C-alpha positions in Angstrom: 99.9 106.4 136.9 103.5 106.4 136.3 104.8 109.6 134.5 105.9 109.6 130.8 109.4 109.4 129.9 110.9 112.8 131.0 111.7 115.6 128.6 114.8 117.2 129.7 114.8 120.7 128.3 118.3 121.1 126.9 119.6 121.0 123.4 122.1 118.4 124.4 119.6 116.1 125.6 117.5 116.8 122.4 120.6 115.9 120.3 121.1 112.7 122.3 117.5 111.5 121.9 117.8 112.2 118.1 121.1 110.3 117.9 119.3 107.4 119.7 116.1 107.5 117.6 117.5 108.1 114.1 118.7 104.4 113.4 115.0 103.3 114.3 113.4 105.9 112.1 112.8 103.4 109.0 110.8 100.2 109.2 110.6 100.0 113.0 108.8 103.5 113.1 106.6 102.9 110.0 105.4 99.5 111.5 105.0 100.5 115.1 104.2 104.2 115.2 100.4 103.7 115.7 100.8 101.7 118.9 100.4 103.4 122.2 102.0 101.1 124.8 101.4 103.4 127.6 103.2 106.4 129.1 105.7 104.2 131.1 106.6 102.0 128.1 109.2 102.5 125.1 107.4 102.6 121.8 108.3 103.3 118.1 107.7 107.1 118.2 110.7 109.5 118.6 109.3 111.7 121.3 111.1 114.5 119.6 108.1 116.8 119.3 108.7 119.1 122.2 112.2 119.8 121.0 110.8 120.4 117.4 107.8 122.5 118.7 110.4 125.2 120.4 113.0 124.5 117.8 115.5 123.1 120.3 116.0 120.8 117.4 114.9 122.3 113.9 113.1 120.1 111.3 116.1 120.4 109.0 118.5 118.8 111.7 116.1 115.9 112.5 115.4 115.0 108.8 119.1 115.3 108.0 119.8 112.9 111.0 117.3 110.5 109.7 118.5 110.7 105.9 122.1 110.1 106.9 121.0 106.6 108.0 118.1 105.7 105.7 117.0 106.3 102.2 113.9 108.6 101.8 112.0 105.7 100.6 112.8 103.9 103.8 112.2 106.7 106.2 109.3 108.2 104.4 106.8 108.0 107.0 109.0 109.5 109.7 110.1 112.3 107.4 106.3 112.9 106.5 105.6 113.1 110.1 108.2 115.8 110.6 106.9 117.8 107.5 103.3 117.6 108.8 104.3 120.2 111.5 105.8 122.4 108.8 103.0 122.0 106.6 100.4 123.0 109.3 102.5 126.1 110.1 102.5 127.1 106.3 98.7 126.5 105.9 97.8 128.5 108.8 100.4 131.4 108.0 98.4 131.8 104.7 95.0 131.7 106.5 95.6 133.6 109.8 91.8 134.2 110.2 91.3 130.6 111.1 93.3 131.2 114.1 91.4 134.2 114.9 88.2 132.5 114.4 89.3 129.8 116.8 90.1 132.2 119.5 86.7 133.9 119.4 84.8 130.7 119.5 86.9 129.5 122.3 86.3 132.6 124.3 82.6 132.3 123.7 82.5 128.6 124.7 84.5 129.2 127.8 82.0 131.8 129.0 79.0 129.7 127.9 80.1 126.5 129.6 82.1 128.0 132.7 80.0 126.0 135.0 79.3 122.9 132.8 79.9 119.6 134.8 80.3 117.5 131.6 83.3 119.9 130.6 84.7 119.7 134.1 84.4 115.8 134.0 86.0 115.5 130.5 89.0 117.6 131.6 89.3 116.0 135.0 89.2 112.3 133.5 85.9 111.6 135.3 83.6 110.6 132.5 83.7 106.8 133.0 84.9 106.1 129.5 87.7 103.7 129.4 90.8 105.0 127.9 89.5 108.7 127.6 89.7 109.3 131.4 93.2 107.9 131.5 94.4 110.1 128.7 92.9 113.3 130.3 94.9 112.5 133.5 98.0 111.5 131.6 98.0 114.7 129.5 97.6 117.0 132.5 100.1 115.1 134.6 103.0 114.5 131.9 102.2 117.1 129.2 102.3 114.3 126.5 100.1 112.0 124.7 100.9 109.4 122.1 99.7 110.9 118.6 97.0 108.1 118.1 95.7 108.7 121.6 95.2 112.4 120.7 93.1 111.3 117.8 90.9 109.1 120.0 90.6 111.7 122.7 89.5 114.2 120.2 87.0 112.1 118.5 85.4 111.0 121.7 85.5 114.6 123.0 83.7 115.8 119.9 81.4 113.1 118.7 80.6 111.0 122.0 80.7 113.8 124.7 79.5 116.4 122.1 81.7 119.1 123.7 82.9 122.0 121.4 86.0 121.1 119.6 87.5 124.5 120.5 87.4 123.8 124.1 89.2 120.5 123.5 91.9 122.2 121.5 92.2 124.6 124.2 92.7 121.9 126.7 95.5 120.5 124.6 97.2 123.7 123.9 97.5 124.5 127.7 98.8 121.2 128.7 100.7 119.5 125.7 104.4 120.5 125.9 104.5 120.2 122.2 101.4 122.1 121.2 101.6 125.1 118.8 98.9 127.1 117.5 99.1 125.4 113.9 99.5 121.8 114.7 97.1 121.7 117.5 94.2 123.8 116.1 94.5 122.3 112.7 94.6 118.7 113.9 91.4 119.3 115.9 89.8 120.8 113.0 90.8 117.7 110.9 89.2 115.3 113.6 86.0 117.4 113.6 85.7 117.1 109.7 86.3 120.9 109.3 89.9 121.0 107.9 89.0 118.5 105.2 85.3 119.0 105.0 83.3 116.0 105.1 86.2 113.7 106.3 86.1 113.4 110.0 87.8 111.0 112.4 85.8 108.5 114.4 87.3 106.6 117.2 86.0 103.0 117.5 86.4 100.4 120.3 88.2 97.9 118.0 90.8 100.4 116.9 91.6 101.5 120.4 91.8 97.9 121.6 94.1 97.0 118.8 96.6 99.8 119.1 96.7 99.9 122.9 97.5 96.1 123.0 94.1 95.6 124.8 94.8 98.2 127.5 91.5 99.9 126.7 88.2 99.0 124.8 85.7 101.5 125.7 82.1 100.9 125.3 79.4 103.3 124.2 81.4 105.4 121.6 79.4 107.3 119.0 79.0 105.2 115.9 78.4 108.2 113.5 80.2 111.6 113.2 77.8 114.4 112.9 78.6 117.2 110.4 79.9 120.4 111.9 79.4 123.7 110.0 81.3 127.0 109.8 81.8 130.0 107.5 83.9 129.0 104.4 87.7 129.2 105.0 89.3 132.0 103.0 91.6 131.3 100.2 95.4 131.2 100.9 96.9 134.7 101.0 100.7 135.1 100.0 103.2 134.7 102.7 103.9 137.8 104.7 107.0 139.5 103.3 110.0 139.9 105.7 112.2 142.8 105.3 116.2 142.4 105.2 118.1 143.7 108.1 121.3 145.7 108.0 124.1 143.0 108.2 126.7 145.7 108.3 125.2 147.2 111.5 125.2 145.9 115.1 122.0 144.3 116.3 120.4 143.1 119.5 119.2 139.5 119.2 115.6 138.7 120.7 115.3 135.0 121.3 111.8 133.8 122.1 110.4 130.2 122.8 109.3 129.9 119.2 112.9 129.4 118.2 115.6 128.4 120.7 118.5 127.7 118.5 119.4 131.1 116.9 123.1 130.0 116.6 121.9 127.4 114.0 121.8 128.9 110.5 119.4 131.9 111.4 121.6 134.9 111.3 125.1 133.9 110.2 125.8 137.3 108.8 124.6 139.4 111.7 126.6 141.5 114.1 125.1 140.6 117.5 126.0 143.2 120.2 123.7 141.5 122.9 120.8 139.3 123.4 117.5 139.0 125.3 115.9 135.7 125.8 112.3 135.7 126.8 109.1 133.6 126.9 105.4 134.5 126.2 102.6 135.7 128.3 101.0 132.3 128.6 99.5 132.3 132.0 97.2 129.4 131.1 100.1 126.9 130.5 99.8 123.8 132.2 102.7 122.9 134.7 104.4 120.3 132.6 104.3 122.7 129.4 105.5 125.7 131.6 108.2 123.9 133.4 109.6 122.6 130.1 109.7 126.2 128.5 111.3 127.7 131.6 114.0 125.1 131.5 114.5 125.5 127.9 114.8 129.2 128.0 117.5 128.9 130.8 119.4 126.4 128.5 119.1 128.6 125.6 120.4 131.7 127.4 123.4 129.8 128.6 124.1 128.5 124.9 123.6 132.0 123.3 126.1 133.6 125.9 128.6 130.8 125.3 128.3 130.6 121.5 127.7 134.1 120.4 130.0 135.8 123.0 127.8 138.4 124.1 125.7 139.5 127.3 122.4 137.8 127.6 119.5 139.3 129.6 116.7 136.7 130.4 113.2 137.8 130.9 110.3 135.4 131.7 108.1 137.8 129.8 109.5 141.0 128.2 107.8 144.6 127.9 108.5 147.0 125.2 110.1 149.5 127.6 112.7 146.6 128.7 113.3 145.7 125.1 113.9 149.3 124.2 116.2 149.7 127.2 118.2 146.8 126.2 118.7 148.1 122.6 119.7 151.4 123.8 122.2 149.8 126.2 123.8 147.8 123.5 123.9 150.8 121.2 121.8 149.3 118.3 118.9 150.6 116.3 117.8 147.2 115.2 116.5 144.0 117.0 116.7 140.7 115.1 114.4 137.7 116.1 113.2 134.5 114.5 110.0 134.8 112.6 107.3 133.6 114.8 104.4 131.8 113.1 100.7 132.7 113.6 100.0 132.4 117.4 100.4 134.3 120.6 104.0 135.0 120.1 103.5 136.5 116.6 100.9 138.8 118.1 103.3 139.8 120.9 106.0 140.5 118.4 103.7 142.5 116.2 102.8 144.8 119.1 106.5 145.0 120.2 107.6 146.1 116.6 105.2 148.9 116.7 106.3 150.0 120.1 109.9 149.9 119.0 109.4 151.8 115.8 107.9 154.6 117.9 111.2 154.7 119.8 113.3 154.7 116.5 114.2 151.0 116.6 113.3 148.4 114.0 112.4 144.9 114.8 113.4 142.4 112.0 111.8 139.0 112.0 114.1 136.6 110.3 112.6 133.4 108.6 114.4 130.3 108.2 115.1 129.1 104.7 113.3 125.8 105.6 110.1 127.6 106.1 110.7 129.8 103.1 111.1 126.7 100.8 108.2 124.6 102.3 105.5 127.0 103.4 104.4 128.3 100.1 103.3 124.7 99.2 100.8 124.4 101.9 98.1 126.1 99.7 95.9 122.9 99.6 95.8 119.5 101.5 98.8 117.6 102.7 99.0 115.2 99.8 99.8 117.9 97.0 102.3 119.2 99.6 103.8 115.8 100.1 104.6 115.5 96.5 106.8 118.5 96.7 109.0 117.0 99.5 111.6 115.1 97.6 112.2 117.9 95.1 112.7 120.4 97.9 114.9 118.2 100.1 116.9 117.5 96.8 117.1 121.3 96.1 118.5 121.5 99.8 121.0 118.9 99.0 119.7 116.5 101.8 119.1 113.7 99.4 
């Protein structure tokens, strides 16, 4: 199998890819986005998702570049695709127990099926199902799958192979370069019929054959989606508040892999005395995802050093003691970091915040205005959220 188009993990490459794609974000994207031509073939999709996931590009930058070349009506499908990621984050941010529930079920299933041959065959691409096996190997080898292939894969995993959706979501979370806690977990829940109760996604031979140009036409797929059940999802909570930092005082900047462009509209009023760039404790990352994050963190450290004119300390993973020492060396009592949405890094930051507080240092998460404007509208399904998009973009003077 040839590898998928490479994802160079620098902001310069991300901007170059955006510049090449933006002219095609209208009709070409809308009419061709569902076809998966294969990992070694060009297609209509942007392949910007890894850069959006780690915010080497922000959603605002991508939408602005597209709307500079197209009207909102012409680029509606692509703008909505970008906003799906924003929507999923906002939805989970107001229902964090859904993430906790997923983690608990994932761990129980991991233990229960530790020696299960069917699970091993599904992850290793040895089921004998046309297409599915190819996608399993493509995912592990390249860290990427076309969005339509992800839906087919998840549907076959759940309804044909009858494997727990939580383990499929875990498989994606470990290997997809662009997987985040919200988009990945909630997309799998949607295919399973849990995110929108009673509305599951069933892959069919005909649909797969049509949108792979006949490359795959699997036989023996499930013809019915069985119902999955769970405890009711709690109602949406208010967004967690963020405390304002002292703009007059010096601060240490903590850059994590959740947001790698702190120089872009995150903390314009801050006095940065030094910076730390770090990844997360993610020992189960697959090679493609791990390599991308490592390279992106290196690029980010170089950019922060050059653009903010301060010393930068890179750490693959950082401990509270190291962060406290960095703050003390910089002579600051406050640490600023981009707000991390629900997921592993948010948990890490919460613990770091408690440890820093005990040392007399305050950790201030800073939420981007994009998230502040959009997230509160993710209280229900995507369609009510979608109706708010034009007004918010107009409010932000983007249309």
